[in-house]
Backbone as a ProteinNet text record, in pm:
[ID]
protein_1_A
[PRIMARY]
MKPTAGGSQLANSLRELRARSGLTQAQLAERVGVTRKTINTVENRVFVPSTILALKLAEALGVTVEEVFRLED
[TERTIARY]
1509.6	1536.8	1686.7	1740.2	1883	1919.7	2036.3	2082.6	2109.7	2092.9	2123.7	2272.5	2319.1	2458.1	2488.2	2601.7	2636.3	2586.3	2521	2476.6	2345	2276.2	2148.5	2032.1	1922.3	1799.2	1694.3	1601.7	1494.5	1376.6	1348	1233	1120.9	998.1	888.1	776.7	695.7	578.5	451.6	459.7	348	220.7	229.4	109.3	40.8	120.2	63.6	0.8	71.2	19.4	-105.4	-106.2	-223.2	-344	-321.3	-430.6	-482.3	-390.5	-429.4	-514.3	-487.9	-566	-696.8	-718.3	-842.3	-850.2	-734.4	-731.7	-696.1	-756.4	-714.8	-594.4	-527.8	-418.9	-469.7	-585.9	-643.1	-673.2	-726.2	-757.9	-632.3	-528.8	-403.5	-340.8	-345	-290.1	-357	-487.9	-561.7	-520.3	-501.1	-463.3	-327.8	-236.3	-100.8	-73.3	-170.9	-157.4	-75.4	-83	-15.8	-116.2	-70.8	-159.6	-158.6	-259.2	-264.5	-143	-102.2	13.7	140.6	155.1	270.8	271.7	157.2	148	185.2	134.6	164.6	313.7	379	522.3	607	562.7	634.4	616.3	493.4	467.4	548.4	565.4	637.6	787	836.5	978.6	1036.9	954	998.9	1044.7	980.5	1004.6	1043.5	1153.5	1195.6	1135.9	1048.6	982.1	1076.3	1040.6	1114	1093	1175.8	1160.6	1024.7	982.2	852	739.2	742	637.2	642.9	762.8	775.1	713.7	739.9	681.4	530	478.7	333.2	267.1	330.5	274.6	267.6	375.8	377.2	269.9	259	157.6	16.9	-9.2	-142.1	-178.5	-76.5	-100.8	-90	-53.2	-44.5	70.6	181.9	299.2	423.3	537	662.9	716.5	805.8	869.3	943.6	1005.6	1080	990.1	863.1	769.9	731.9	742.9	707.8	829.3	942.6	1061.9	1179.1	1261.6	1382.9	1486.3	1612	1719	1742.7	1763.9	1799.3	1933.6	2019.3	2149.8	2136.6
3006.3	2864.8	2842.7	2750.7	2722.6	2646.9	2680.3	2604.6	2458.7	2372.7	2230.7	2210.9	2089.2	2058.9	2103.2	2166.1	2215.5	2356.4	2417.9	2555.5	2576.3	2471	2483.9	2487.7	2545.1	2544.8	2464.9	2405.2	2329	2421.5	2442.9	2522.8	2427.5	2479.4	2391.4	2467.9	2392.5	2446	2388.6	2351.7	2283.6	2366.2	2493.4	2578.4	2584	2603.9	2616.1	2484.3	2374.7	2243.9	2206	2238.8	2210.8	2290.5	2418.6	2504.4	2455.6	2414.4	2363.3	2238.1	2160.6	2039.1	2067.6	2192.4	2229.6	2182.2	2161.9	2112.5	2223.4	2217.9	2306.4	2242.6	2320.1	2263.3	2147.7	2164.5	2060.2	1933.2	1947.2	1830	1754.5	1828.4	1764	1697.2	1764.7	1708.2	1576.3	1571.7	1449.1	1335.6	1368.5	1265.7	1203	1282.3	1230.6	1198.7	1222.9	1183.2	1275.2	1405.8	1504.3	1613.3	1711.9	1822.8	1931.5	2016.2	2130.9	2219.6	2234.1	2318.4	2265	2134.2	2076.8	2117.7	2109.4	2152.3	2299.8	2380.6	2524	2549.7	2479.3	2503.5	2454.3	2349.8	2306	2410.1	2455.6	2556.2	2683.3	2720.6	2843.9	2823.2	2704.1	2671.6	2685.2	2660.8	2660.7	2520.2	2420	2279.4	2203.6	2129.2	2042.2	1904.7	1858.3	1729.8	1611.1	1503.4	1378.1	1328.5	1235.9	1174.8	1107.8	1041.4	973.3	1074.2	1184.6	1285.5	1348.4	1375.1	1432.9	1340.1	1210.1	1113.4	1107.6	1111	1109	1233.9	1349.6	1474.5	1467.9	1423.8	1414	1317.7	1203.7	1104.5	1161.4	1230.1	1286.7	1392.4	1459.9	1564.3	1511.7	1385.1	1325.1	1377.2	1411.7	1463.9	1392.4	1421	1364.7	1450.2	1392.1	1466.9	1587.9	1570.6	1680.4	1796.1	1768.8	1876.4	1955.9	1894	1960.2	2029.1	1960.7	2010.9	2027	2129.3	2153.9	2223	2208.3	2275.5	2412.7	2510.7	2645.8	2680	2741.8	2784.3	2917.9
-422.6	-418.7	-431	-355.6	-358.1	-484.8	-540.7	-657.3	-621.5	-718.7	-701.3	-727.6	-713.6	-745.1	-887.5	-905.6	-1038.7	-1062.7	-964.8	-976.1	-1047.8	-1085.9	-1156.4	-1057.6	-1102	-1024.3	-1100	-1023.6	-1085.9	-1113	-1239.2	-1279.6	-1318.3	-1322.3	-1361.4	-1431.3	-1502.4	-1572.4	-1510.7	-1384.6	-1319.7	-1321.6	-1285.5	-1280.7	-1417	-1521.3	-1655.8	-1701.8	-1676.9	-1717.4	-1638.3	-1510.7	-1426.8	-1475.7	-1503.7	-1551.7	-1686.7	-1774.3	-1906.3	-1893	-1788.8	-1763.1	-1691.4	-1651.6	-1583.8	-1440.4	-1377.9	-1240.6	-1142.1	-1025.3	-916.4	-847.7	-764.2	-686.1	-600.7	-541.5	-454.9	-533.8	-654.2	-735.8	-777.1	-816.8	-854.4	-732.3	-619.6	-495.5	-461.1	-474.8	-443.9	-538	-664.8	-763.6	-733.5	-677.3	-654.3	-507.6	-419.1	-280.5	-192.3	-221	-136.5	-98.2	-22.5	14.9	-92.5	-88.6	-179.7	-157.6	-31.7	-1.1	-68.1	-76.2	-144.5	-290.8	-355.9	-496.7	-507.5	-416.9	-417.3	-402.4	-310.7	-289	-407.4	-475.7	-596.2	-706.3	-727.3	-830.8	-808.5	-683.3	-650	-628.2	-661.5	-655.5	-515.4	-414.4	-276	-237.9	-294.9	-262.3	-387.4	-380.3	-490.6	-463.4	-551.1	-526.2	-540.9	-474.7	-491.9	-634.3	-674.8	-806.8	-819.4	-713.7	-715.2	-735.7	-661.9	-677.8	-816.5	-866.8	-1000.8	-1105.5	-1092.9	-1186.2	-1172.8	-1050.1	-1028.9	-1086.1	-1068.5	-1123.1	-1274.8	-1337.3	-1483.3	-1532.1	-1466.2	-1504.9	-1489.3	-1379	-1355	-1459.2	-1513.4	-1613.1	-1755.9	-1769.5	-1902.6	-1986.4	-1920.1	-1990.2	-1938.4	-1999.3	-1951.5	-1836.6	-1758.7	-1649.6	-1705.7	-1821.7	-1882.3	-1925.5	-1949.1	-1981.6	-1857.4	-1740.4	-1614.7	-1554.4	-1553.1	-1484.5	-1580	-1551.3	-1629.6	-1541.4	-1577.5	-1504.9	-1565.5	-1478.9	-1521.3	-1460.6	-1540	-1487.1	-1416.8
[MASK]
+++++++++++++++++++++++++++++++++++++++++++++++++++++++++++++++++++++++++

């Protein structure tokens, strides 16, 4: 994954939080209005989600955005 401005990368705990919630990628995708592949690419740090998608993911998992996403140097 390419570094963001400032040299940081966006890391996430999406897979762990999704599993803790008992959701499949497909179920989470349906809740937030995207495809299963989109969830997969976010989990694997291939795709950086929009702010709107990040907020929807956090809401669907019942956590804050900061619990899902963090910057790594």
